[in-house]
N, C-alpha and C positions, 0 to 999 in steps of 0.2 A: 595565386604565398604560398606556400611551408609555413607552418605556423616554428614559434619557435620551441617549442615540446616536439612538434615530427620534429624539427632537423640537426634538436639531439641529441636525438633520437638516434634519429641516425647518427649522427655523428660519434656517439656512444662504440656502435654495432662494426663501424668497418674500423673503429682502430680495432676495437679487440678483436677482429677476427682477423683483421691483419697481423698481428701482433701473436695472438694465436699460429698461426702459418708460422712468423718467421721465427718463434718460440721449436714448434713443434722440425722444423727445417736445419735447426743445425747441423752440422756433420757431427755424425757421434762420436768421435772422442774427445769431441771438446763440450762434450755435456757435462754437469755439473751434478754429483751427485749429492744426493738425497734418502735421507729418512722416514722416504714415506709411502704409501704403494703407489706404484708407476698407472696403477689402474684408477687409483682415487685421483690421482691429478687431473686425467685423459676426462672421465666422470665430469672433474666440478668443472672442465672449463671449457669441457660444453655445455655444461647443467646452463653456467652462466650464459655463452652463446645462443642455449635456447632460447633464457629471455629476453635478452636483448634482441635478436632474432622475435620471436614471437609482438612481445611491447611494440617494434619499429609497425611493424603489420596489423596492430589494436586502434593504434595514435593516429595511424589514415583513415583507421570506422571502419575496421573491417569486423566481419562478422562471426561469433567462433566456430562456426561450425566451418568457414571458409582462410581459418586461421589454422586448426591446430594441426590436419595432415597435413599446410601447408614446407611448417618450420619444420612436426617426423623427415618429410622425403627432400628437402630439398637441404637437410642436417643430417642425416642416415647417408647421401650422397656423397655429400660434401666430406665427413670423416672418413669411405672407405675411397674417395682420391687425397684424402691426406693420408692415410697410410702405405698407398701405391708411391703415393710420390717419393716418398723418406727412403727410398730405398739406389733414390738418383745425390745421396746427400751423405751417402755413407751408413744409410737407418738401417732399418730392415722394416718389412711389412712384417706387420703383427695383430693376426685376426680378431683376439682376448681384448685388444686398444679398442681394437674398434666399436666392440660390444660395450664395452664400458663408454664409450664416446656414444654409442644408441641410447644405452639404459640412462647415461648422466640426459641427456637430451629428452627421451622417453619421459621423466620426472621432474623435468622442466612445464614441459606442455600442459600435466597433467595440472601440476600447484598454478603455470596460468593462465588454465581452463578454467579451474571450482575459483581464483580468485577474479578472470572477468564474470568467469557468469555469476556468484554475490554481488559483483557488482552490480551486475544487472539489474539483479533483484532490489536492490536496498532503489534503483531509483523512479 
């Protein structure tokens, strides 16, 4: 049976991932204009997704060596898929956006790995 923490982590991950997919697939002309860098938004969103995916693997009892590369691989591939599919909703595929996504994930993985490692050292 899944613990309450594991269940809540999964709910947070899936909810955010669905929301992110919906947000990145709003047709181009309907996008609101913001005064923040598009790349900062991409990096921040994928940073949050990276933290949630890492946490989901962590609460399931994953080891550091088995988590960091899975999160990086899954979300780097997902970021590419996400960018590619935007062309079908009157948006365009932008390699720079994908790079911002990947950098956000890499920062999340590095931070979560350090926290995970420090937590293990304290136990």
